[in-house]
C-alpha positions as CSV (number, residue, x, y, z in Angstrom):
1,M,126.6,5.3,67.9
2,A,127.0,1.6,67.6
3,A,126.1,-1.0,70.3
4,T,124.7,-4.4,71.1
5,H,121.2,-4.6,72.5
6,T,121.9,-6.6,75.7
7,G,119.5,-5.0,78.2
8,Q,115.8,-4.2,78.5
9,F,114.8,-1.2,76.4
10,F,111.3,0.0,77.5
11,D,109.0,-3.0,76.6
12,T,111.6,-4.7,74.4
13,P,113.7,-7.5,76.1
14,P,117.3,-7.9,75.0
15,T,117.7,-9.2,71.4
16,G,121.5,-9.4,71.2
17,R,121.3,-7.5,67.9
18,Q,124.0,-5.1,66.8
19,I,122.5,-1.6,66.2
20,A,123.8,1.7,64.9
21,I,122.0,5.0,65.1
22,T,122.8,8.5,64.0
23,G,122.0,11.8,65.7
24,T,123.0,15.3,66.3
25,V,123.8,17.1,69.5
26,I,124.2,20.9,69.7
27,Y,125.8,22.5,72.7
28,Q,125.6,26.2,73.7
29,F,128.7,27.5,75.6
30,A,129.1,30.5,77.8
31,A,132.3,31.4,79.6
32,G,133.9,28.1,78.5
33,K,131.1,25.9,80.0
34,I,128.2,24.1,78.5
35,V,125.0,26.0,79.5
36,A,122.5,24.2,77.2
37,S,122.2,21.2,74.9
38,W,119.8,19.9,72.3
39,G,119.8,16.4,70.9
40,N,118.0,14.5,68.1
41,W,118.4,10.8,67.4
42,D,117.0,8.5,64.7
43,N,114.6,6.7,67.0
44,L,112.6,5.1,64.2
45,G,115.8,3.6,62.7
46,L,116.6,2.2,66.1
47,M,113.2,0.6,66.5
48,R,113.4,-0.9,63.0
49,Q,116.8,-2.5,63.8
50,L,115.3,-4.0,67.0
51,R,112.3,-5.1,64.9
52,V,109.8,-3.5,67.1
53,S,108.5,-1.1,64.5
54,P,107.0,-1.7,61.0
55,G,109.2,-1.0,58.0
């Protein structure tokens, strides 16, 4: 996902920075419908791009 940080993100005010994060979402289907999903995003990478985390 790619976006521009234009709104409040928890305790971080908008920075105007362009960010890009990766992640994975797995869906479970039954009878042609989504019945469950699991997601995992690179939250540390996001925080580093917003400069709210060391590294």
